[in-house]
N, C-alpha and C positions, 0 to 999 in steps of 0.2 A: 429343206426350209432354208431360206436366205436371212441372215442376221444383218442388221445394221449397227455398228458400234459408233455410239455418239460419244465424241472426243470432247474433253474440256479443255479450250485452247490455252488456257493459263498454266496446267499441269500436264498436258499431253497425256491423259490418263481417260480410260474409258471410264464415262460417266453414267451410260447405259447401254443395254444392248436390245435391241427390238426386232420382231420379226417384220420382216418385208411383206407387203402385200402382194399375193399372188395375183396374175391377171385375172383369174376365174372370181376372184373375190373383188376384184374392182367392178367387172360385170353386175355382178350381183348387188353390189352396194348403189351401181347407177339404178337398176331396176327398182330397189326397194325406195331410193329416193325420188324417183319418178311417181311411183303410188302414193308416197307422203305427200308431195307437193300439190297432188290437185285437190286433197283436203285441206292442207295448209291454206290454199289460195283462196279457198271459199269460206274460211273463218272470217269474223267481223274483224276490221281493221283494229278496233279496241283489244280484241285478243291478241292479235300478233303485237301491238303497241305493248301491253302489259307484259308478255314474254321477253320482250328486248329490255326493258326496263329490268325486270328480273335477271336477265344476264349481266346486265352493268352492276348490279347491286352484288352478284356474286362475285364477280370480278374485283369490285372495291373490297369486299369482306376478306379476299385470299390476296390481297394486294402483295404482301410482304414475301408470302411463299412463292409466288410467280415470279416477283422480282428478282429473288436468289435463284431460281431455275433458270432466268433470262440471262442473268449476269453469269454463271457458271458456265451455260450452253453456248453462248455468243461471245463472251468475254468483254461485255458491256459492263462500264462501272455501275456499282450498285444504285447510286442516285440517279444515273440514267435509266436504268432499269425500272426504277419505281416510277419514274415520268412516263415511261412506256406503256405500264400497266395502267396507270392513271388515264393514260391518253386512251387506251382500248377501251377502258369502261366509259369514256366520255364519248368515243364513238357510237357506241350501241345507245347510249342515252340520246344523242343528237337524232340518230335514224329512227329510234322509237316513236318518234313524232311522226315520221313519214307516212304509216299507212293510214292517217286519219287526214292527210294532206295530200293523197295520191289524187290529184284534180284534172278531170277532163276539162272539155270546152263546149261550148253550144255556139253553133256559127251559122249566120245568117245565110240562108239559101232559098232559092225560087221553088215554090211547091211543096215545101215541108220543114222540118227541122233536122239538123245535123249535130251530131254529138260526137266527140271522141271519149275514148275511154284508155288508162294506160293499164295494161296487162301484164303479168308476170312472163317472162321467156319460159321457165320450165325448170329444168335441172341445169345448174352452171358449174363449170371447171374452174377452181381456183388455183393458181400456181404461184407460191411465193418464194421470197429467196432467203437467204441465210442472215440477213445483215441485221434486219430488225423483224423477226418473225412474227412476233405477236402483234404489233403497230400494224403491219401490213394485211395479216389476216383478218384483223378485225375494219380495216378500211373496206375489205372485200366483202367478207360475210355477212356483216351489218346491215348494208345497204340490200344484199341479194335477199336477205331473209324479211327483210322489212317489207319488200316489194311482193312478195308471195312466192319466192323461188325456193328450192330447195337446192343445198351446195354439196359437192364434193372437192374438198380442199388436199390439196397435193405440197405439204410445206417441202422446203430442202431438207434432204436427208442427212444434213450436217447439223441442223436444228429445228427437229421436229417435237420438241418437249413441250414447248409452250403452246402449241397447234393443240396437242393431245388434251392438255390440259383445259383448254378454252372449249374443247367440244365436250368433256365431262361436265364443265360448270354451266354449259348451255343445256344439256340435259336435266342435270339437277335443278335449274331455274323454270323446269316445265316446259323446253322445245322437245317436241317428238323427236325421239333418236334417230329415225329414218330421215329426216330432214338434213342432216349435219353429219357427214361422213369424212374421216381423214384416212388417206390413203399414204403409206409409206415406200419410199424407193427413190431410185434414181429418174431424171427427167427423159433420159434416153430410152426407158422402156416404157416406165408408168405415164409419165408425163406425155407421151406420143399417144399412147393408148387413150389417156382422156380427151387429149386434143381431137383424135379420130372418132370417137365413140360416137356413133349416130344420134344416141338420145340425148346427149348435152347440146344446149343450144347456143351457150354462150362461153369463150374462155376469156378470164380476166389473169393476166400474168404481170408480173413485175421481175425484172431481170436484166440479163445482157442484151444488146441491141442483136448481137448476133443470134441469140436462141428467139428472141422476138421475131425476127424476120422469118426464121424456119416455121413457127406457130401460125405467123399470117399466112403463110405458103398452105400449110397442111389444113387450116381453117377455111381455106378459101375452097374446097372441094364440096364442103357442107353448107357453104356460105352461112358458117357460123358468125355470129356476132363476136368481137373481140375489144377488148380494151388491152393496150400495151402500155406498161409505164417501165423505159427502158434506161440505157446510159445516159451520162453527162460528161461534159467536160466544162463545168460552169466558171464563169469569170466574176470575179468581184472589181470594180472600178474604184480606185481610190483618187480623189482628184486634191489638189493642194490645199484646197479651203477647208477639208474635212476636219473633224475631230480623229486625230491619229491615234491617240489613247485607245478611243472607242473601237477604231478599225483593227487596231491590232490585236484589241482582246477579243473582237469578233472573229479572228482568223481561229482562235482557239477552239471556237465551235464548229465553224464554218469548214475547215480543213482537216482537223485532229480529233474533232469528235468521232465516237465510235470508231476509231483508230481509222479516220479517213475512209472508213468502207461505208459510203454514203453515195448514192446516185446524185444527190445534190451538191457535193463538196465543191467548193469554192477553190478548185485546184489550181487555176490560173487566176493571178492578181496581177493587175495592171495597175501601176503606180505613177501619177503624174511627176515629171523629173526634179522639180523644185521640193517635193516633198519626200523622194526616194530614200536620202540618205538617214533622214530623221526616222521615218518609216521603219526603215531595216533594223536601227537601233531599237526601237521600241518592239518589234517583233521578235528579236532575239532574246530581249528581256522577257516576252512572254514564253518563247520556248525554253530558254533556261530554267523556268520556273515550272513549265508544266509537269504535274506529277503521272508518271506512267509506273503503273504496277499492279497488283492483286485488285481483281475486280470487285472482290467483297470488301475490300477496305474502304471506308467512308471518305477518306481523303484522296483516293485515286481519281483523277480526270481521264486517263487513258489506258485503256486496257491492251491485250494482245491481239495480234491477227488470227482470224478464223482458223488458218491450217498451215501446216509447214510448206506446203505446194504454193499456197498464196503468199506466203512470207517470201519464198524464192522469187515469186514473180514481180513483186515490188521491188526487192534488192535488184533485181534484173534491171529495171527501169533506171534506177539510182546509179549502179556501178559506171554508166556509161555519160553520167550528167553531171554538170559543174555542181558541186554542194558548196554553199556558203556557209551552212553552220547547221548543227543537229543537236537535238536534245539528248537526254540520257534514258535508257531502257534497260530494265533487268537483264541479267545473264541467267544463265542455267535452263531448266525447263520452262517451256513455254514459247509461243509464237511470237516473240517480241520485236517490235521494229520503233527506232526511236523517231520522234517528228522530225522532218528532215526539209531545210529550204534550200531551194535550186536558185543560182543565180551566178553569174550573169548567163541567159539561157535565150535561145532565137525559138521566134514562132513557131518554126517549122521542126523543132526537136521533137522526137517522138514522146518525150517525156511532157511536154508542152501541148501534145496534141491528142494524145491516147489517154483513155480513162484508166489511170492506175489503181484505184479504189485501196489506197493506202494512206499514209499520214504524211504525203509530200506535196508540197505546193512549188510552183513555179512563179518567180517574180519578173515581171515583163514592165520595163518603163515606157511610158508614151508621153508626147508633148500637147496634144490638144483633145477636144472632146470628140470631133469626129473622127480623130485616127484612132482612140480608143474604141468607140462604138463599132468600127468597121474591122478592127482587129478582135475584137471579142465574137464577134459574129462569124469569123473565119473559121468556121468549126462544122462538122455534120452534125453535131447536137445542138439542143436548145432547149435544156430541161430548165434551169433554176441562174440565178444571180444575184449580186448584191452592187447596189452604187451607194458610195461614201461621199458626202457633200453637203456642205451648209447651205447651198444655192438650191431653194425650191424648184426655181423655174428649169436648172439645170437637170434636177433630179426627173422631173417630168420629162424633159425632152431625151434624155437617155433612156429612161424605162421604155417610151415609145419607140425608140430606135432598136433596142436590143430584141433579136429574134429568140426569145425565150419564154417559157409558159407561165415560170413562178419566179417573181422578182421582189426583192427586199431594198427598200431605202434606209440607209444607216442602221442597217440589221442583217443579221445572216439568216433569219428565222423567215421561211417563205411557205410553210405547210401548216395548215390550220383545219381542222375537221369540218368547219364550217364553210371554206372557201373551195374553189375548184383547184385541183392538182393535176398537172400533167405537162408534156413537152411538145416542143416544134420539131421539126426535121426528124431526124433518126432517134428522136428523144421519146418517141412515143405515138401512140394514137388513142385519142378519147381523153376523158377526165375522169379522175376520182375525185372523193370527198365533195363537199358542200351537196346542193341541191342536184348538181350534173350526174353525181354517182346513182339517183334515184331514176333518172333518164337513163341512164346505162343499163339498168338492170330490167328494163320494163320496154314493151312493144307498143305503139300506140294503134288503137283500133278506131277506124272511122264508120258511123252507122248513120245512114239517112233513112229518116221517117217520112213517108209521103202523106200530107195532110190535105193535098187537093181534094176538093169536093168532088170532081169528076174523075178521081181516080177508079 
């Protein structure tokens, strides 16, 4: 029996030890899920809606417990964890409306009537990362169940606890237990088995671009449907006419939120030269006052990184980069890393081009609008971004000019359950959230009815 030791990143202690799923157990889970899915798909839309609403209620009822679990397992500040749990409940509540709105079309054709139906794919494999484990699991599980699928979820082996709790709550809410399985183990073994499994009809993956490419290659053998939400090196463009106080404060969430372990992190900040000095002053004040510490403390704004290995990776990026200023971080046990601002730095420096996935931001001055757009787009990624300006026409021009899937104007918030989320270029394939997720977990069936009297 292989054991997974789940580590608490703020203390470096074992939080829980779990048994790894055996390959034979995964096969059995998929078989049971396939059988349960056929019955689930035949349930009335009202029944599926009621179950999803009940899951949302169970999450709300256990919010504080799950938030503490998430804060300890991920290192996420407790107030952010509460928001993540509430967001997971909102996701199930939103998709509870989907079963009764899963509409097809009637299409005028010669000689009869043509109809389309949206039908479930079957059993879907969901692979989620360690940075927002409950949030991203909800993004995938809720629309998959709403549209009549069964799910097999593989969370990161570093942060599996909230996924296990979610499954328990779903069953307590009335979901047939074989519709939702959680498998525990590394992606290199169980993740590959899930992708390769002949019964799995779709893979929805959130994680690195490198792993996403491998999943796409493996899924191609079975022509599996895939949704890939991958890496980013997102840009914030701060123009001289922007509210610099708001822009600097926004960076606290955009770069240092969840310790920078966010694929949407605006880790490149382009600042128009006339505003550069003042912006850096305001940003330093934000960094100096950022409270880094115990994730369970109510005042904490930034916690530790996820692991010792990841902390070493982030440190390696910073070691060879020009550091303008840094904040503070605790000493002693825990995978701590201070919020860090790099300047001056060139666009081609690896710290300004590669996804660091830590609380590190590169400041890059620019002169005019077109230059900012061109340089911001000079990346293999295209996930998110922010535009800070008081000029409404400029904000629209720049938004149309940026090759990124999720943009915000005078804000760093670009993800909502009701709107589509995903990236351009090597930041992904397909969209999650909003009505797009419903399409992503269904197939379109077209049926022609011959009504010709001469047939």
